N, C-alpha and C positions, 0 to 999 in steps of 0.2 A: 472494650468489653469488660475487662477486669475493673476498670474505673467505675463503670456503671454498677457492678455488683457490690462494690465496697463503698460507694459514695455515701458519705455522712453516717455510715454504719447503720442505715435504716433497715436493712434486711436481717440484721443480727441482734436486735434488741432482745433482752431477756423478757420472758413473759411477765406481765404485771400482776398476776394473781397473788394475793397475800397468803393464800392457803398452800401454795406450792413451795416445797423445801428448796433450799439453795442447790442441793445436789441434783435435784430433778431439773432445775433451771439450767444448770451447767451441762447436763446430758443433752437437753434439747438444743442448746447453743452449739455444742460440739457436732451434733448431727447436721445442723444447718450449715456450719462451717465446712464440714467434710463434703457435703453435697455441692456447695458452691465451688470448692476447689476441684472437685471431680468434673463439674461442668466446664470450668475454665480450661483445665488440662485437655479435656475432650475436644473443645473448640479449637484450641491451639494446634492439636494434632490433626484434626479432620479437615479443617479449612484448607491448609496447604495441599493435602492429598487430593481433595476434590478439585482444586484448581489444576493440579497436575493432570488429572483425568480429562478435564475439559480441554485443556490446551494441547494440541497435537505435538508429539515429539518431533523435533527438527529433523532427525535422521529418517523417521518414518515419512515425513512430508517430502523430503528430498527424494526418497526412493519412489514415492507415488508420482511425483512430478516427472522424474526421469522416465519412469515406465510409461506414463502417458505420452510424453514427447516422442519416445522411441517408437511407440505403437502407431503414432500419427505422422511419422517422419515423411511418409510418401504422399500424404493427402492434403497438404496445406496449399491449396490454390486460393481462388477468390480473393485476390489482392492482399494476401498475407506475406509477411517477410520471410526470407530464407533463414535457415537456422543460424548461419554465421552472423547475421545482423541481430537476431534475437539474443544470441550469446553476448554480443558486444554491448547491447543495452543493459543486460543483466550485470555484466562486469563493471560498467561505468557506475551503476547504482551502488554496487557492493564496495567498490574502491573508495567512493566518496561518501558512503554512508547516508545516501539520500533517503528521505522518508515521506516526502509530500510530492507525489507524481501525478502528471496529467498525460493522457494519451488521446490524441485527436484522430479518430479513425480506428475503431476496434476491429472491423471485419469480423471474422469468426474466432479471433482471439489468440492467434499464435504469438504475436509480439506481446500481447497483454499477459500471457502466461509467463513469458520470460521476465517481464518487468515485475509482475506480482511475486514471482518466486524470489527475486532479489529482495523485494520489500519485506517478504516474510522473515528475512534474516536481519534486516535493519530495524524492524519494528514499525514499518511505514504502511501506507495505504495508497492505492491508485484510483483515480477517477478516470474512466474511459468512456468515450462518446462514440455512438454509432447512429446513423440516420436510418439505416435499412432494418426493418423489423425482423425479417427472416434471419439475417446475419446476426442480429442482436440476440435472438432466441437461441440460435446455435452456439453462439459464444457463451451464453449463460450455462448451457449444458456442458460445454468444454471446461469451464471454470470449476464446476462442481465435480466433474470426473477427475480433474487434476488435483483437487483438494485445496484450491486457492480462493474459493468464493469469499472467504472472510476478509481477504486483503484487497478486494475489488469492489468499487462502487461503479457499476455499469449503468450508464444512462442512455436512454433512447431519445433521440431528438436531433435538431439541426444545430450543428456546431457553430454556424454563422451567428446564431443567437445566443447559444449557451456560453461559448468561450468569453465574449466580452463581459458577460454577467457573473462569471466565476469570481469568487473572493480568493485572494492569495493569502499568504505567499506560497509559491511552489519552489522546489529546488531541482525538479527534473521534468522535462517536457519531451514527448515524442510526437511529432507531427507527421501524419501519414494519411491525410484525408484528400479532399479535392485540391489538386496541385495549383490551380490558378488562384486559389485563396491563401496559399502559403504565406504570402507577405502580410496579409491582413491578420492571420493567426499570430504571426510573430509580433506585429505591432501591438496587438491586444494583450499578449502574454508577457512581453519584456518588462513592463513595470511591475508585474506580479512575480517575476523570477528573482530569487534572492541572488545577491552577489556571491559568486562561487558556485552557483547553480549551473545546470547544463541544459541546453536546448538542442534537441536532435531532430533532423529532418530527413525523411526517406526519399529515395529515388531522385537524387540530385547528382550533379557532377560539376567539375570546374570548367568544363567546356562551354563554349558560347551558347550552343543550343542544348547540349546535354541530352539526357535520356528522354525528356518529355517534350522538347520543343522550346518555343520562345519563353514560356513561363519560367523555365529553369534559368535562363539568362537574366530575366528581370529579378527573380528572387535572389539568385546568388550574388548578383551585383549589389543589391541592397544589403544582404547579409554581410558580405565582405567589406562593405563601407562602414559598418558600425565599429567605432573605435573602442567601444567597451566590450566587444565580443571577440574572443580568440577562436577562430574557426579552422578546422581541418576537415578533409573528406576521406572517409574510409571506403575504398573501392573493392574490398574483398567480396562483398555481397552485391546488393543492388544500388549501391551509392548512398552512403550515410554521412550527412554533414553533422559534425560534432562541435558545438559552439559553447564555450564556457564564458559566463558573464564575469568580467574583471572588475567592473565598477558600475555605479548608477549612471 
């Protein structure tokens, strides 16, 4: 900004009139210079202030999200995660400072809110996918009420088609859509997951049939066979596989 004002001195040439005395010329020059300096100082002061107004205060956002989650603590049905699993996803993102996240299966947005809340602190953003239009619309309302819409790219559509077409890289993935497609989602996303990134899967267990039947055994056998993934299962909630990518 300052560079433009002073470039080549074009804005501050003395008037060319031969009839004008030197003192008058200097007065005009002084007025122009003071005006330019005033404008520069004003811009330097006002631009940061305006940015601060636009960007929500972190403490205010935390309070708003907490209030929203507490007020909805009893109402998260419809295939949403329990709070303990949402908190775990949030903490993983914060601990590792992840910024590029994908959620497969939004439902009405409980897990999405936990993930986006963490990303609001790391400077990241989340892409979340939902195939059901009614759940998608309800989720959008929840994101707005929680104050997190700016951190969420919510997409309505078929994850079977969207996931393979996504461009990476990602450093965090939460898979919680159709269980019999879990292996396909993992295969599609692993090349796009950065080394050091985390791939989480909901409603799984180490048991042979696990929580959902035969699909669990097929998926977990494949996941645990991957030499470049370090996997544990957190059973405090509804069964959360936490897999860190160690290498390509």
